[in-house]
C-alpha atoms as one frame of an Amber mdcrd trajectory, in Angstrom:
protein
  84.466  45.126 -42.777  82.257  42.633 -44.872  79.207  43.179 -47.066  75.568
  43.051 -46.375  76.150  40.079 -49.371  78.435  38.393 -47.400  76.621  38.044
 -44.374  74.284  35.340 -46.070  70.785  37.866 -46.688  68.780  37.039 -49.384
  69.120  39.876 -53.072  65.560  41.490 -52.002  66.803  42.807 -48.254  70.120
  43.804 -50.053  68.351  46.137 -52.532  66.113  46.865 -49.404  68.989  47.770
 -47.547  70.978  49.438 -50.235  68.050  51.306 -50.923  68.309  53.222 -47.844
  72.030  54.405 -48.136  73.689  51.706 -46.409  76.392  50.291 -48.158  78.335
  48.026 -45.586  77.077  46.580 -41.852  78.256  47.758 -38.357  80.230  45.707
 -36.356  76.577  44.789 -34.430  75.011  43.770 -37.494  78.130  41.989 -39.165
  78.317  39.939 -35.894  74.490  39.494 -35.004  72.889  39.002 -38.437  75.341
  35.288 -39.085  74.274  34.530 -36.004  70.277  34.884 -36.115  70.455  33.485
 -39.873  72.513  30.485 -38.163  69.545  29.330 -35.429  71.866  31.512 -32.579
  70.095  33.298 -29.736  71.022  36.988 -29.398  71.559  39.194 -26.357  73.413
  42.174 -27.537  74.160  45.972 -26.393  75.547  48.880 -28.398  75.689  52.937
 -28.173  71.847  54.714 -30.413  73.005  54.715 -33.789  74.886  51.144 -34.408
  72.013  50.050 -36.124  71.228  47.107 -33.537  67.576  46.608 -34.918  68.483
  45.808 -38.321  70.785  44.004 -36.775  67.997  41.609 -35.303  65.072  42.607
 -38.098  66.627  41.201 -41.547  67.430  38.163 -40.150  64.261  37.752 -38.780
  62.409  38.848 -42.107  64.810  36.465 -43.723  63.959  33.868 -41.525  59.960
  34.435 -41.601  60.251  34.073 -45.319  61.505  31.793 -45.793  59.330  29.543
 -43.486  55.909  27.707 -44.590  53.238  30.045 -44.288  51.354  30.458 -41.496
  47.672  29.726 -40.131  45.318  32.909 -39.867  46.110  33.423 -36.747  49.662
  32.351 -36.373  52.187  34.797 -34.879  55.626  33.921 -35.644  57.382  36.508
 -34.021  56.700  38.836 -31.311  59.396  41.664 -30.140  58.726  42.964 -26.590
  60.001  46.672 -26.232  60.031  48.657 -23.045  58.450  51.931 -24.309  55.650
  53.223 -27.554  58.417  54.964 -29.283  61.064  52.107 -29.959  58.149  49.355
 -30.707  57.080  52.480 -34.170  61.039  52.385 -34.382  61.097  48.485 -35.061
  57.532  48.635 -37.301  59.124  51.288 -39.291  62.353  49.379 -40.196  60.322
  46.110 -40.650  58.004  47.644 -42.962  61.174  49.734 -44.897  63.309  46.177
 -44.848  60.921  44.204 -45.591  59.099  46.184 -48.951  57.935  43.447 -51.523
  58.578  40.509 -49.248  55.262  39.683 -48.772  55.248  39.151 -44.843  52.292
  41.026 -42.679  53.402  43.420 -39.599  51.540  44.804 -36.245  52.168  47.644
 -33.652  50.109  46.706 -31.146  50.463  48.420 -27.739  48.685  49.126 -24.519
  46.258  51.845 -23.415  45.305  53.130 -27.282  42.598  51.855 -29.465
């Protein structure tokens, strides 16, 4: 199996992944991360616990970090989820995977202040 360092991710993301205890990408991560980094579209389905969230958040973080500085009211990425619980899981993943990378994220849910 491929190592995270072979997927084209930057050093800081690899450090954050390693700090979370992950040693090798799951099959969905090994296929999805290079595709997203290359600008491809991704639609994937896999069992719970296979690493789907990291499969799309890691390359998104890298692409956003490499992009130019957005304006103060610009939204550069929007992730829609069917449940508040999944939105919270993705928000937590973005914060932990993106630790030390100067990007801002915000979870917004309907029906709450």
